C-alpha positions as CSV (number, residue, x, y, z in Angstrom):
1,M,-0.2,-21.3,41.8
2,K,-1.8,-18.1,41.1
3,V,1.4,-16.8,39.3
4,L,1.3,-20.1,37.0
5,K,-2.3,-19.6,36.3
6,F,-1.7,-15.9,35.5
7,I,1.2,-16.7,33.2
8,L,-0.6,-19.7,31.4
9,I,-3.7,-17.4,30.8
10,T,-1.7,-14.5,29.7
11,F,0.2,-17.0,27.3
12,L,-2.9,-18.2,25.8
13,I,-4.4,-14.9,25.2
14,L,-1.2,-13.8,23.7
15,V,-1.2,-16.7,21.3
16,I,-4.5,-15.5,19.9
17,T,-4.2,-11.9,19.9
18,A,-0.5,-11.5,18.8
19,G,-0.2,-14.8,16.9
20,I,-2.9,-14.3,14.4
21,P,-1.4,-10.8,13.1
22,L,2.1,-12.4,13.1
23,Y,0.7,-15.1,10.8
24,V,-1.0,-12.9,8.7
25,H,2.1,-10.8,8.4
26,K,4.1,-13.8,7.5
27,I,1.7,-15.1,4.7
28,T,1.6,-11.5,3.3
29,S,5.2,-10.8,3.0
30,D,6.0,-14.2,1.7
31,N,7.1,-14.1,-1.9
32,T,7.0,-17.8,-2.6
33,H,3.9,-17.4,-4.8
34,L,6.2,-15.5,-7.4
35,I,7.4,-17.7,-10.4
36,K,10.8,-18.5,-10.7
37,V,11.9,-17.5,-14.2
38,E,14.1,-19.6,-16.3
39,D,17.7,-18.3,-16.9
40,S,17.4,-15.6,-14.4
41,H,18.3,-14.9,-10.7
42,F,15.0,-13.4,-9.9
43,S,11.5,-14.4,-9.5
44,G,8.3,-12.7,-10.9
45,P,8.5,-9.7,-13.1
46,Y,12.1,-9.0,-12.4
47,G,13.1,-12.2,-13.8
48,Y,11.5,-11.4,-17.2
49,V,13.0,-8.1,-17.0
50,E,16.5,-9.4,-16.6
51,N,16.1,-11.9,-19.5
52,I,14.7,-9.3,-21.8
53,I,17.5,-6.7,-21.1
54,A,20.1,-9.5,-21.5
55,D,18.7,-10.5,-24.8
56,E,20.9,-9.3,-27.7
57,N,18.0,-9.2,-30.2
58,V,16.1,-6.4,-28.3
59,D,16.5,-2.9,-29.4
60,D,17.3,0.0,-27.0
61,E,13.7,1.3,-27.1
62,V,12.2,-1.9,-25.7
63,K,15.1,-2.3,-23.1
64,D,14.3,1.5,-21.9
65,G,10.6,0.5,-21.7
66,I,11.2,-2.5,-19.9
67,T,13.4,-0.6,-17.4
68,N,10.8,1.9,-17.0
69,F,8.2,-0.9,-16.3
70,A,10.6,-2.3,-13.6
71,E,10.9,1.1,-11.9
72,A,7.0,1.6,-12.0
73,Y,6.6,-1.7,-10.6
74,Q,9.0,-1.3,-7.8
75,T,7.1,2.0,-6.9
76,L,3.9,0.2,-6.9
77,M,5.1,-2.5,-4.6
78,Q,6.6,0.0,-2.3
79,E,3.3,2.0,-2.0
80,E,1.2,-1.4,-1.5
81,K,3.7,-2.2,1.5
82,E,3.2,1.1,2.9
83,D,-0.5,0.9,2.6
84,F,-0.6,-2.5,4.1
85,S,1.8,-1.2,6.9
86,K,-0.7,1.4,7.9
87,L,-3.7,-0.9,7.6
88,F,-2.0,-3.4,9.8
89,L,-1.0,-0.8,12.5
90,T,-4.4,0.7,12.6
91,I,-6.3,-2.6,12.9
92,S,-3.7,-4.1,15.3
93,L,-3.8,-0.8,17.6
94,I,-7.7,-1.0,17.5
95,L,-7.7,-4.7,18.4
96,G,-5.0,-4.0,21.3
97,I,-6.6,-1.2,22.8
98,T,-9.9,-3.1,22.7
99,I,-8.2,-5.9,24.5
100,I,-6.9,-3.6,27.2
101,F,-10.3,-1.8,27.4
102,F,-12.0,-5.3,27.9
103,G,-9.5,-6.4,30.6
104,I,-10.1,-3.1,32.5
105,L,-13.7,-3.7,32.2
106,L,-13.3,-7.3,33.6
107,L,-11.4,-5.9,36.6
108,K,-13.8,-3.4,37.4
109,A,-17.0,-5.6,36.9
110,T,-16.2,-9.1,37.9
111,K,-14.6,-11.2,40.5
112,L,-12.1,-12.7,38.1
113,K,-9.3,-10.6,38.9
114,L,-6.7,-13.0,37.9
115,F,-8.3,-13.4,34.3
116,A,-8.9,-9.6,34.0
117,S,-5.2,-9.0,34.7
118,S,-4.0,-11.7,32.2
119,V,-6.3,-10.0,29.7
120,T,-4.9,-6.5,30.2
121,T,-1.2,-7.8,30.4
122,A,-1.8,-9.6,27.1
123,G,-3.3,-6.5,25.6
124,V,-0.4,-4.4,26.5
125,I,2.2,-7.3,25.4
126,S,0.1,-7.6,22.2
127,L,0.3,-3.7,21.5
128,I,4.1,-3.8,22.0
129,S,4.6,-6.6,19.4
130,Y,2.0,-4.9,17.0
131,I,4.2,-1.7,17.2
132,F,7.5,-3.8,16.8
133,I,6.1,-5.6,13.8
134,Y,5.0,-2.3,12.2
135,F,8.5,-0.9,12.5
136,S,10.0,-3.9,11.1
137,L,7.8,-4.0,7.9
């Protein structure tokens, strides 16, 4: 019965501590907010770039400018993704270490050994999941 309680408590803590960052990662990496451009295979700015480059009435100077715009946009998006990844890792490491520290304090200070062990275990599993998410970004 103690093992079942331990697993249940650990799972509930994990749902909160690992579930929230996973949900935030999902909604921030989702590109469904970009508008689908007519007569294009792409969404967002790249759809417009494709349409401009494919237009026969556009001169080469504009095509070069729009190509430079697309490259600058790609660089900006890559830098934003790197910054978000670093921010995500920093905040999640602080959260995971705090959870582990809280579990160790509970283990030393209270008689709730099962709950304290569950918190510590959930913190370690959360840290591992945060690191996994960071390297998958």
